[in-house]
C-alpha positions in Angstrom: 146.8 61.2 96.8 143.9 62.8 96.1 142.0 63.4 93.3 143.1 67.4 92.3 147.1 66.0 92.7 145.6 63.7 90.0 144.6 66.1 87.5 146.7 68.8 88.1 150.4 66.1 87.9 148.3 64.2 84.9 148.0 68.0 83.2 151.5 69.5 83.7 152.4 66.2 82.0 150.5 66.5 79.2 151.4 70.2 78.9 154.8 68.7 79.2 153.9 66.5 76.0 152.3 69.5 74.2 155.1 71.4 74.4 157.7 68.8 73.3 154.9 67.9 70.2 155.1 71.8 68.9 158.3 71.5 69.4 159.4 69.1 67.2 156.7 70.2 64.7 158.6 73.3 64.6 161.5 71.2 64.1 160.0 69.5 61.5 158.5 72.5 59.5 162.2 74.4 59.8 163.3 72.1 57.2 161.2 72.8 54.9 160.7 76.8 55.4 162.9 77.4 52.0 161.4 75.1 49.7 157.4 76.9 51.1 159.2 80.1 50.7 160.0 79.1 47.3 156.7 78.1 46.3 155.0 81.0 48.2 156.7 83.4 46.1 156.1 81.5 42.9 152.3 81.6 43.8 152.4 85.7 44.1 154.3 86.0 41.3 151.2 83.5 39.0 149.2 85.6 40.9 150.7 88.5 39.4 150.9 87.8 36.1 147.4 86.2 36.3 146.7 89.8 36.6 148.1 90.7 33.9 147.8 89.2 30.9 149.1 91.7 28.3 152.5 91.3 29.7 152.6 87.4 29.4 151.9 88.1 25.7 154.2 91.2 25.1 156.8 89.1 26.7 155.9 85.7 24.4 155.7 88.0 21.3 159.0 89.7 22.0 160.4 86.3 22.2 158.7 85.2 19.2 160.0 87.9 16.9 163.6 87.5 18.2 164.2 84.2 18.4 161.6 81.7 16.1 163.6 78.7 17.1 163.2 79.1 20.7 159.4 80.0 20.6 158.8 76.9 18.3 160.0 74.5 20.5 158.7 76.0 23.7 155.5 76.8 22.2 155.4 72.6 22.0 156.6 72.2 25.0 154.1 74.7 27.0 151.0 73.5 24.5 151.8 69.8 25.5 152.0 71.3 29.6 148.9 72.9 28.5 147.2 69.7 27.3 148.2 67.9 30.3 146.8 70.0 32.7 143.3 70.8 31.1 143.0 66.8 31.2 143.9 66.0 34.4 141.7 68.8 35.3 138.5 67.1 33.7 139.5 64.4 35.0 139.6 65.7 39.2 136.7 68.4 38.4 133.9 65.9 38.4 134.7 64.2 41.9 134.8 67.8 42.8 131.2 68.2 41.0 129.3 64.9 42.0 129.8 66.2 45.9 128.1 69.5 45.0 125.3 67.6 43.0 125.0 64.3 45.7 125.2 67.2 48.8 122.6 69.1 46.7 120.6 66.3 46.5 120.2 66.1 50.1 118.8 69.3 50.6 116.2 68.9 48.4 
């Protein structure tokens, strides 16, 4: 066989292998599609609410007035969640900050 025939045969084999891998990846991601859709909608809602903080305050005030015991129980949970989030953010933040500092030192 000539070198060109070997190259064409190898190319055909690689193209078929790549197609099989794309098909397997598409099937794997198909399983996650519903979960990813829910996460995407959650992020969209969070961004929408972040742009309208007055709605969050109005909803919290309404719940506090109409159901004070419910509001008190959930406020304790939310406060705990916020504190844990801040703690995790502070633990993770120095890692990213040290990278930026070391990059600045390398540039100088």
